[in-house]
VMD Tcl script that draws the C-alpha trace (Angstrom):
set ca {
  {148.03 -78.15 17.75}
  {145.29 -75.66 18.25}
  {142.96 -75.48 15.22}
  {142.37 -72.11 13.69}
  {139.49 -70.15 15.07}
  {136.28 -71.35 13.48}
  {133.95 -68.81 11.98}
  {131.40 -67.75 14.48}
  {127.94 -69.02 13.84}
  {125.39 -66.27 14.23}
  {121.80 -67.17 14.90}
  {119.49 -64.49 13.71}
  {116.09 -64.44 15.25}
  {113.45 -62.70 13.20}
  {111.45 -60.44 15.47}
  {107.76 -61.12 15.78}
  {105.83 -58.67 13.61}
  {104.11 -56.07 15.72}
  {100.68 -54.49 15.35}
  {102.07 -51.71 13.15}
  {103.53 -54.27 10.72}
  {100.16 -56.03 10.47}
  {98.40 -52.70 9.95}
  {100.75 -51.81 7.06}
  {100.25 -55.26 5.53}
  {96.47 -55.04 5.46}
  {96.61 -51.41 4.33}
  {98.54 -52.63 1.27}
  {95.93 -55.32 0.69}
  {93.27 -52.60 0.83}
  {95.20 -50.49 -1.71}
  {95.66 -53.37 -4.16}
  {92.00 -54.39 -3.83}
  {90.88 -50.80 -4.36}
  {92.94 -50.54 -7.57}
  {91.44 -53.82 -8.75}
  {87.89 -52.65 -8.04}
  {88.36 -49.27 -9.70}
  {89.45 -51.06 -12.88}
  {85.79 -51.98 -13.35}
  {84.36 -48.55 -12.57}
  {82.13 -48.61 -15.66}
  {80.56 -51.85 -14.41}
  {79.96 -50.22 -11.01}
  {78.30 -47.21 -12.64}
  {76.05 -49.25 -14.95}
  {75.08 -51.57 -12.10}
  {74.18 -48.61 -9.91}
  {72.00 -47.06 -12.59}
  {70.16 -50.34 -13.14}
  {69.46 -50.58 -9.41}
  {67.36 -47.42 -9.69}
  {64.75 -49.11 -11.89}
  {63.09 -51.14 -9.07}
  {62.79 -47.92 -7.05}
  {60.31 -46.57 -9.61}
  {58.09 -49.64 -9.27}
  {58.40 -49.44 -5.47}
  {57.09 -45.87 -5.43}
  {54.12 -46.82 -7.61}
  {53.42 -49.96 -5.55}
  {53.30 -48.17 -2.21}
  {51.21 -45.37 -3.69}
  {48.63 -47.97 -4.69}
  {48.81 -49.60 -1.23}
  {48.14 -46.33 0.59}
  {45.34 -45.34 -1.76}
  {43.76 -48.78 -1.44}
  {43.97 -48.79 2.35}
  {42.32 -45.41 2.67}
  {44.63 -44.60 5.60}
  {47.08 -41.75 5.94}
  {49.53 -43.84 8.01}
  {50.59 -47.46 8.01}
  {52.68 -48.67 10.94}
  {53.40 -45.07 11.92}
  {54.67 -44.17 8.43}
  {52.97 -41.67 6.16}
  {53.29 -42.25 2.42}
  {56.12 -39.73 2.07}
  {57.94 -41.27 5.05}
  {57.52 -44.75 3.60}
  {59.15 -43.80 0.30}
  {61.93 -41.98 2.16}
  {62.46 -45.06 4.34}
  {62.74 -47.37 1.31}
  {65.22 -45.00 -0.33}
  {67.30 -44.93 2.85}
  {67.37 -48.72 3.14}
  {69.24 -48.77 -0.17}
  {71.98 -46.76 1.55}
  {71.90 -49.12 4.53}
  {72.27 -52.18 2.34}
  {75.04 -50.47 0.40}
  {77.08 -50.75 3.60}
  {75.79 -53.99 5.13}
  {75.29 -56.29 2.13}
  {78.24 -58.57 1.31}
  {77.51 -60.25 -2.01}
  {79.63 -63.32 -2.57}
  {81.40 -63.24 0.80}
  {79.84 -66.31 2.44}
  {79.83 -68.28 -0.81}
  {83.45 -67.33 -1.47}
  {84.59 -68.61 1.93}
  {82.70 -71.88 1.46}
  {84.20 -72.28 -2.02}
  {87.75 -71.72 -0.73}
  {87.21 -74.43 1.86}
  {85.70 -76.85 -0.66}
  {88.34 -76.32 -3.36}
  {91.29 -76.31 -0.97}
  {92.52 -72.81 -1.86}
  {92.11 -71.84 1.79}
  {95.58 -73.26 2.42}
  {97.20 -70.10 1.04}
  {96.11 -68.29 4.21}
  {97.77 -71.03 6.27}
  {101.05 -71.04 4.35}
  {101.44 -67.27 4.10}
  {101.41 -64.68 6.90}
  {97.82 -63.76 6.15}
  {94.73 -63.93 8.31}
  {91.67 -65.00 6.31}
  {89.24 -62.62 8.02}
  {91.75 -59.77 8.00}
  {92.36 -60.23 4.28}
  {88.66 -60.43 3.47}
  {87.87 -57.40 5.64}
  {90.52 -55.27 3.89}
  {89.27 -56.40 0.47}
  {85.65 -55.73 1.37}
  {86.42 -52.24 2.67}
  {88.12 -51.52 -0.66}
  {85.05 -52.83 -2.48}
  {82.75 -50.56 -0.46}
  {84.96 -47.51 -0.98}
  {84.99 -48.12 -4.75}
  {81.25 -48.77 -4.90}
  {80.28 -45.76 -2.80}
  {82.63 -43.50 -4.76}
  {81.20 -44.57 -8.12}
  {77.57 -44.45 -6.96}
  {77.77 -41.17 -5.03}
  {76.69 -38.89 -7.88}
  {73.83 -41.13 -9.14}
  {72.48 -41.51 -5.60}
  {72.90 -37.78 -4.93}
  {70.85 -37.06 -8.04}
  {68.21 -39.61 -6.99}
  {67.83 -38.13 -3.52}
  {67.70 -34.63 -4.97}
  {64.85 -35.60 -7.29}
  {63.09 -37.35 -4.38}
  {63.72 -34.57 -1.86}
  {59.99 -33.95 -1.57}
  {59.59 -37.26 0.28}
  {61.87 -36.10 3.12}
  {60.91 -33.78 5.97}
  {64.29 -32.08 5.85}
  {67.92 -32.74 6.62}
  {68.62 -34.16 10.11}
  {70.56 -32.19 12.71}
  {74.28 -32.72 13.29}
  {73.79 -35.15 16.20}
  {71.35 -37.32 14.27}
  {73.59 -37.23 11.21}
  {76.60 -38.36 13.27}
  {74.53 -41.19 14.80}
  {73.39 -42.17 11.31}
  {76.97 -42.30 10.01}
  {78.03 -44.41 13.00}
  {75.09 -46.77 12.47}
  {76.18 -47.29 8.85}
  {79.76 -48.11 9.83}
  {78.54 -50.58 12.45}
  {76.06 -52.06 9.96}
  {79.03 -52.82 7.71}
  {80.76 -54.71 10.53}
  {77.58 -56.57 11.48}
  {76.97 -57.55 7.86}
  {80.56 -58.58 7.23}
  {81.04 -60.78 10.27}
  {77.54 -62.27 10.00}
  {78.13 -63.41 6.42}
  {81.64 -64.57 7.30}
  {80.12 -66.70 10.06}
  {77.63 -68.16 7.57}
  {80.46 -68.93 5.15}
  {82.30 -70.92 7.84}
  {79.53 -73.52 7.57}
  {81.50 -74.76 4.56}
  {83.91 -76.48 6.98}
  {81.12 -78.87 7.97}
  {79.03 -79.16 4.79}
  {80.34 -79.83 1.30}
  {77.56 -77.95 -0.52}
  {76.06 -74.87 1.15}
  {74.42 -73.08 -1.80}
  {70.87 -73.88 -0.65}
  {71.66 -72.88 2.93}
  {73.15 -69.57 1.79}
  {70.16 -68.82 -0.43}
  {67.68 -69.42 2.40}
  {69.68 -67.38 4.91}
  {70.20 -64.43 2.55}
  {66.56 -64.41 1.43}
  {65.35 -64.36 5.04}
  {67.90 -61.70 5.90}
  {66.57 -59.45 3.11}
  {63.10 -59.57 4.72}
  {63.82 -59.59 8.44}
  {66.41 -56.79 8.16}
  {63.61 -54.44 7.09}
  {64.84 -53.85 3.56}
  {61.56 -54.93 1.97}
  {59.30 -53.01 4.37}
  {59.53 -51.38 7.82}
  {59.38 -53.88 10.66}
  {56.68 -51.70 12.27}
  {54.19 -52.92 9.67}
  {54.38 -56.48 11.00}
  {51.87 -57.53 13.68}
  {52.96 -58.17 17.23}
  {54.75 -60.12 18.52}
  {56.68 -60.51 15.25}
  {57.67 -56.86 15.00}
  {59.07 -56.93 18.54}
  {60.90 -60.20 17.96}
  {62.57 -59.00 14.77}
  {63.58 -55.72 16.40}
  {65.32 -57.73 19.13}
  {67.45 -59.54 16.53}
  {70.68 -58.13 15.07}
  {69.41 -58.14 11.49}
  {67.49 -54.89 11.88}
  {70.84 -53.07 12.07}
  {71.55 -53.99 8.44}
  {68.70 -51.93 6.97}
  {65.89 -50.83 9.30}
  {67.82 -49.14 12.09}
  {70.01 -46.73 10.07}
  {66.98 -45.64 8.02}
  {64.80 -44.76 11.03}
  {67.77 -43.01 12.68}
  {68.03 -40.67 9.68}
  {64.28 -40.07 9.82}
  {64.51 -39.13 13.50}
  {62.18 -41.88 14.70}
  {64.71 -43.02 17.32}
  {66.20 -40.36 19.58}
  {67.77 -39.74 22.98}
  {68.73 -42.62 25.22}
  {66.92 -45.10 23.00}
  {69.27 -44.13 20.18}
  {72.34 -44.50 22.42}
  {71.08 -47.89 23.62}
  {70.58 -49.19 20.09}
  {73.99 -47.97 18.95}
  {75.48 -49.83 21.90}
  {73.53 -52.96 20.94}
  {74.69 -52.62 17.33}
  {78.30 -52.49 18.53}
  {77.63 -55.51 20.74}
  {76.30 -57.54 17.79}
  {79.25 -56.53 15.61}
  {81.66 -57.81 18.29}
  {79.55 -60.92 18.89}
  {79.58 -61.88 15.21}
  {83.31 -61.15 15.03}
  {83.96 -63.54 17.91}
  {81.60 -66.10 16.37}
  {83.34 -65.94 12.98}
  {86.78 -66.39 14.52}
  {85.58 -69.21 16.77}
  {84.03 -71.06 13.82}
  {87.19 -70.47 11.78}
  {89.46 -71.95 14.45}
  {87.10 -74.88 14.96}
  {86.86 -75.46 11.22}
  {90.62 -75.51 10.75}
  {90.84 -78.48 13.12}
  {88.88 -80.57 10.63}
  {90.24 -78.98 7.44}
  {92.64 -80.80 5.12}
  {93.91 -79.95 1.64}
  {96.25 -81.82 -0.66}
  {98.14 -80.97 -3.80}
  {100.14 -77.99 -5.04}
}
mol new
graphics top color blue
foreach p $ca { graphics top sphere $p radius 0.5 }
foreach p [lrange $ca 0 end-1] q [lrange $ca 1 end] { graphics top cylinder $p $q radius 0.2 }
display resetview
């Protein structure tokens, strides 16, 4: 006797998510992170206002330095240009600084919470990049008016507004400085795969980065060969380079060359961060719920 026809078994294969699906996913992460950041807009505003206080002491300090030196220029910078440079480095660091990024990655590795990126369809660096972009958008939005007021009051230190080409190069240098800063700090955070406690290492690296990026003073003020060495490193693109681009101290083919080098370093740090992440996962283990 022939048995009744059995129900057909249908095997459904879930298609591999394409690039558009991944783009939508991280766009949603950006949106959620932005909403979270904007919840604390008062904190952003107060923090921004408090950051203006050191600028006052900086102006007075450099005024005393120039008067004491008896020179009109130091390292190719007049007093007005020096103050303008230091104001512009605050904008550079607004894009390139990544507070808590490296330490957060190391903490996730140490505490085992990194496993959520392995169990869910999330890429660690993609998630952190989307979240950090949201953070920057929220911070820049909340600090735009205070900084606009500051630059208006300090307009006498500037020689004028740059032309359209210089302004476009400046904007590009800021975007690339964000990528350099993000992937550099992500690479530093990956050290947590090999060391249990990295707080001291992070402190040393970030303190050195604050100086050698040119945030404290222009790299031109350093004697040779140190000035040349630091300008050959990628850290100048986090503070020094965007500032001197706005001031018109780098032009023509030299400007194009440096923008190309900044893009190169952004890609190099991106590859380094992903390489360290893959290597770290081979030695990573987490237990529990």
